[in-house]
Each structure stands twice: as C-alpha cells, then as structure tokens.
N, C-alpha and C positions, 0 to 999 in steps of 0.2 A: 077494105077487103083484104089487102095484103097483111095487115096487122092481125086480123081475125084468123087467117090461115096460119100465120106464124104461131099464134097462141094455141090453136088446135094441135099443130104439129108438136109443139113443146109439151103440151099436156100428154099426148100419146107417148112421147119419149120418156117422160117422167114415170108414167104408169107402167110402161114396159120394164124400166129399170127397177121399179119397186117390186115387181113380181118375179124378177130374176133371182133364183136361189138354187142352192144345192138340193140334191134328192133327200127326201126324208127317210128315216130309218125306224124300225121297230125291233126291239129286243125284249127279252122276258125275264131279265134279272137272274137272281140266284146267288146266294153267298158263295164267295170264292171266285166270283167273276167281276167284282167291282174294283175299279182302280182307286186307290187311296192317295196316290201322288204321281204327278207327271212333271218331268223337267226336260226342257229343250231350249236351246238358243237363248240362255239367260233367263228363261221363264220357269218358275216353279209354282205348281198349283197343288196344294194339299186339299183334297176334296172329301175328306172323311165326313165332314158335317154337311156336305151338299150332294152326296151321292143320291141318284134318283131312287124313289121308293115305289114307283108304279109304272105301268106301261105308258109310253113306249121306251122307258129307260134310256132317255136321251138328255144330254146336257150340252148347252152351247155357252162356253166361257169366253169372257172378254180378254183373258190373259193373252199377251202377245209375245211371240218369240221373234228375235231379230237374227237373220242369217244373211250370208253373202254368197253369191254364185262361186262355185269351185271349192268352197271351204267344206270341211267335215265337222260335224257336231255330234256329241253323244245325246241320245234320247233314252231317258231312264223312266221306266214304269214300275210302280210298286203296287202289287195287288193287296186287297184287304184280306181279313181272316177267312179261313176255310169254313165250309159249311156244306151246302148242297154239292159243291165241287171242291176238290183239293188243289186244283190247278186250272189254269186258263190258257187258251190260245188267243193271241192278240196280233192285230195288224195295224199299220199306219199308212195313210195316204196324205200327200201334200200336193195341192193343185199348182204345180210349177208354172203352167202356161195360162193360168187364170181364166179358164174357159168354163168354170162352174161345174166341172165334171171331175170326179176322182177316178182317173184312168188306171188301168192295170199297170201301165209303165211308171206310174207315180207311187207304186205300192212297195212296202217292205214288211216282211214278217218279223214281228218283235220276238215271238217265242211260241212254241207249240204246247208247252207244258210248264207255264210259269207258276212256281209254287207260291202259296199264300205268304204274304209278309216279306218276301225277299225281292229286292230291287233287281230288275233285269235291264241291261243296257245294250243298245246296238248303236252302230255308227251310221249316220245319214250324211251323204255327200250331196250338196246342192248342185244340180247341173249348171254348167257355165252358160247354158241357154235359158235358164230360168228367167221369167219375166219380172223385172223389178216392180215393187209396189206391194200392196196388201193382198193377201190371199188366205186360204184356209188349210188347216190340217185336221184330219179326222183319225181318231183311234177307236177301234172296235175290239171288244173282248167277247169271248164265248167259252162255255165249258170245254175243257180239253177232251179230245176224242172226236170233236166236231170239225167241220170245215170252216175256215175263215181265211180265204185266200184273196188273190189279186182282184177277182171280179165280185167281191162281196161288200163293196162300200155301201150298197143300198139294200142288200138282201135282208129279208126278215129272219131273225134269229130266234131260236127257242130258249135262249139263255143269254146272259151277258148284258153289256151296256155299250153306249156310243157317246164319245165326247168330241166336240169340235173346238178348235182353238184358232186364234188369229196368228198369222205369220207375216212378217214384213221382210221382203227380200230387198236388201240394200244394194243399190247399184254399185258395181265394181268401179274402183278408181281408174282413171285413164292410164294406160301404159306409157311409161317414159323411159328412154334409154334402151339398153339391151336386156330383154327378159331372160329369166332363168328357165331353161327347158325342163329341169327336174330329172328324176330317175324313174324309168318305166320298170315295173315288176310284173312277172307272169306267175300264175298259179301252177304252171307246168313247165318243166324244162324241155320236154320233147313234145312237139305239137304235130298232130296228124290231121288230115282232112276229116271233117264231120265230127271231130271230137272237140266239144266246147272247152274253152279255158278263159280265165279272167285276167284282164290287164288292169293295173292300177298305176297311179302316178303320184310321186311325192316330191316336195321341194320345188314345185314349179311356181312361177310368178302368177299371182291372181290379179288380173286387171282386165279392163275392157279394151277393145281395139286390137286384140291379138288375132292372128290367123293360125289355124290349127291344121297340121299336115298329118296324113295317115301314110305310113310307109310299110312296105312288105317286101320280103325277099332276104337273101343272105348278103352280107357285106363281103363279097368274095373278090372285089377288085379295088385297087387303090383309088380309082376315080370315084367309085361309089362312096368310099369313106370320106373323100374330100367334099362330096356333095352333102353328106349327112352333117359333117362338121360345119359347113356353111349355113345350113338350116338351123342347127343348134345355136349358132351365134346371132342369128337374126330373127328367128321365129320361135315360138313356144311349141315344142313337140309333145303332143298328148295322144294317148291311146293308139299306138301303132298296131297294125294288124298283120297276122301271118306269122312267119317263122322269125323268132328273135335271135 
C-alpha cells in the first residue's frame, strides 16, 4: 500500500511539473517588427531564416545565455527590414527568481523606436539576488507608437513578435579575503526628498557570502568616517541610500 501511494504521489508531482510553464503570447507580426538577431551573455541568434510567419508570431529558441549575479552584460537586438512599420518598440524580461512569471521588476525597455536594420544595445545588470540555475528570457516587439511596457509580457499585441531564450545564471564564487567595496555613483549631485535618483556601483567584488549595508546621512563627524572606513575594509558596500 505504501509503494502504491508513493507511486501515485510521484505521478502527480511529475504531471504538475510537466504542465508548469510561462504564459503564452499572441502577436500579429508586421514587417519592421521582426528581430533578425539577438545577442546576450555569449549567445548570438540570427533568426532571419526562422522568423515566424503566422499567428501567434512566437518562437522559443534553445540558445542559452550564461550570466553571473552582479555582472553587467550588453543585450543587442537588430530589427529586420522596414515595411508595415519603420521602427519598433521592444522590451525584455528575465525571470531572475525562477517563479515562471515575467514580473514588472524583471523588465527593461530595449527601445521605443528601434530603426530597421540598426542594432540597438542596452546594458542588463544581473541582480545579486538572482537564483542560480536555468531560467528564461523573453523579448517582445511591437510597431512603434504602441505600448510595450513592464506589464506586457503576456499581453496580446496587434503587431510584432515574441522570442523566448534560455538563460543560465551561474552561481557566484565564494568570497575569500577582503572584498573590494567599489565606487558608488549617483545620477544627481543634489538629492531632495520625493525626487528619485539612480545609484550605481562599479569595481566591487562579485562573490557569494557577502553582506550588503545601506547607509544614509552625511559624514559630518570623524567617528562616522571611521565607521564607514571599517565597513569598507570588511564588507562590500552597495547601493547606499539618501544623501551622498
């Protein structure tokens, strides 16, 4: 009886896993909105000969990009010849937490008016919290002048196409010794409440096992400067918030 129950349970688990998948998409094509080439994370896919020719204008490729948490990679998309449209709006999602959902927080805009035949490149930084292992990347295009935003990973489009790719997130190596904190940069030199600004970090150690500290306030006292110096020597400082 125990063996029968185990067999039934295993069958249910396998069946559940088999049906787990990402949302389907439907687009409507249109020359000027097809991607002729995509490159990312060491992967290059020239799809001139394999572009979809009928609804739902969707392709799932086996090409795999390899990326590491905390690192930044260029994503380059080249559109095909103009026709119905002279330019396209394009978006990309990467399922960093591997929950089978392309979430708004996992989205980036590739371009809002990408001209035909011209490669367009953006930088994608893999979050340090990204789950290691195999996941998916989705790229969607649409005729320019239409909406193709963070919440449109599954939206039905009246033009364009959708391409899915494999992404392998490689586990970061374990940290050893004293990590390099790197240099924090801000998009604004004067920061006021309720005014958003962007912070970036360059030159920091990329490794697992690091503890990240968020600091805010002015270094107006020697003791505060000593505290910060101590943290920089023993921990990796990333994404401080508040006044720099």
